[in-house]
C-alpha positions in Angstrom: -31.7 108.1 218.9 -34.9 110.1 219.1 -34.9 113.8 218.5 -36.1 116.1 221.3 -38.9 118.4 220.1 -39.1 122.0 221.1 -42.3 122.8 222.9 -45.0 124.4 220.7 -45.7 127.7 222.4 -47.7 129.4 219.7 -51.0 127.6 220.2 -53.8 128.7 222.5 -57.1 127.3 223.7 -59.2 130.1 222.4 -59.6 131.0 218.7 -59.5 134.4 217.3 -63.2 134.3 216.9 -63.7 133.5 220.6 -61.4 136.4 221.5 -63.2 138.9 219.3 -66.6 137.7 220.6 -65.4 138.2 224.2 -64.2 141.7 223.4 -67.6 142.5 222.1 -69.2 141.0 225.2 -67.1 143.2 227.4 -67.8 146.4 225.5 -70.5 146.6 222.8 -69.0 149.8 221.5 -65.4 148.5 221.2 -63.5 149.7 218.1 -61.9 147.4 215.7 -58.5 149.0 216.4 -58.9 148.2 220.1 -59.9 144.6 219.4 -56.9 144.2 217.2 -54.5 145.5 219.8 -56.0 143.4 222.6 -56.3 140.2 220.5 -52.8 140.7 218.9 -54.4 140.7 215.4 -54.4 143.1 212.5 -57.4 145.3 212.1 -58.0 143.6 208.8 -58.1 140.2 210.5 -60.5 141.5 213.2 -62.8 142.9 210.5 -62.9 139.5 208.8 -63.7 137.8 212.1 -66.5 140.2 212.9 -67.9 139.6 209.4 -67.7 135.9 210.1 -69.6 136.3 213.4 -72.2 138.5 211.7 -72.7 136.3 208.7 -73.1 133.3 211.0 -75.7 135.1 213.1 -73.7 135.4 216.4 -73.4 139.2 216.3 -75.3 142.2 214.8 -74.3 145.8 214.7 -75.9 149.2 214.3 -74.1 152.3 213.3 -74.0 155.1 216.0 -72.4 158.1 214.5 -68.9 157.1 213.4 -68.9 154.0 215.7 -70.5 150.5 215.6 -72.6 149.2 218.5 -72.5 145.4 218.5 -75.0 143.1 220.0 -74.5 139.4 220.6 -77.4 137.3 219.5 -79.1 135.4 222.3 -79.3 131.6 222.4 -76.6 130.8 219.8 -74.8 127.5 220.1 -71.2 126.5 219.4 -70.6 125.6 215.7 -68.5 122.4 216.1 -70.5 119.2 216.3 -68.7 118.2 219.5 -70.0 121.4 221.3 -73.1 122.2 219.3 -75.4 121.4 222.2 -73.9 124.2 224.4 -74.8 127.9 224.2 -72.1 130.4 223.8 -73.5 132.3 226.9 -71.5 129.9 229.1 -68.3 130.9 227.5 -69.1 134.5 227.8 -70.0 134.1 231.4 -66.8 132.4 232.1 -64.5 134.9 230.4 -66.3 138.2 229.9 -65.4 139.9 233.2 -68.4 142.1 234.1 -69.9 141.7 230.7 -73.6 141.5 230.0 -74.8 138.1 228.7 -76.8 137.8 225.5 -80.0 137.8 227.5 -79.1 141.2 229.1 -78.3 139.8 232.5 -75.0 140.4 234.2 -72.4 137.6 234.2 -72.3 135.5 237.4 -69.2 137.2 238.7 -70.8 140.7 238.5 -73.9 139.5 240.2 -71.8 138.4 243.2 -72.0 134.7 242.5 -68.9 132.6 242.0 -69.0 129.4 239.9 -66.1 127.1 240.8 -67.3 124.2 238.7 -68.4 123.9 235.1 -71.7 122.1 234.9 -73.0 120.4 231.8 -76.7 120.0 230.7 
């Protein structure tokens, strides 16, 4: 007799790195504390993710008083070989809600456009 498995409810489609990147895209002056709360992570984990993103060239930051101002680097592609031909700007446009894209333009939803389909190059 086969055993019934419980549904796995702890997985999600977006990684912690994607969530932190989206938080930065929404607010370039976001605090680590606020990212941690929104992403349901510890501040220490968020700090490590931001360091990963910076070390990999996706994000830079400058110090403004006691706060950091983050900037997403334009033209970066996904890291995994299966998605490496796609720029992260598409992900940011899809999820960032009124965020600025890495090229400085507004996301499609803020410009009054609506994209109902994902197109591939």
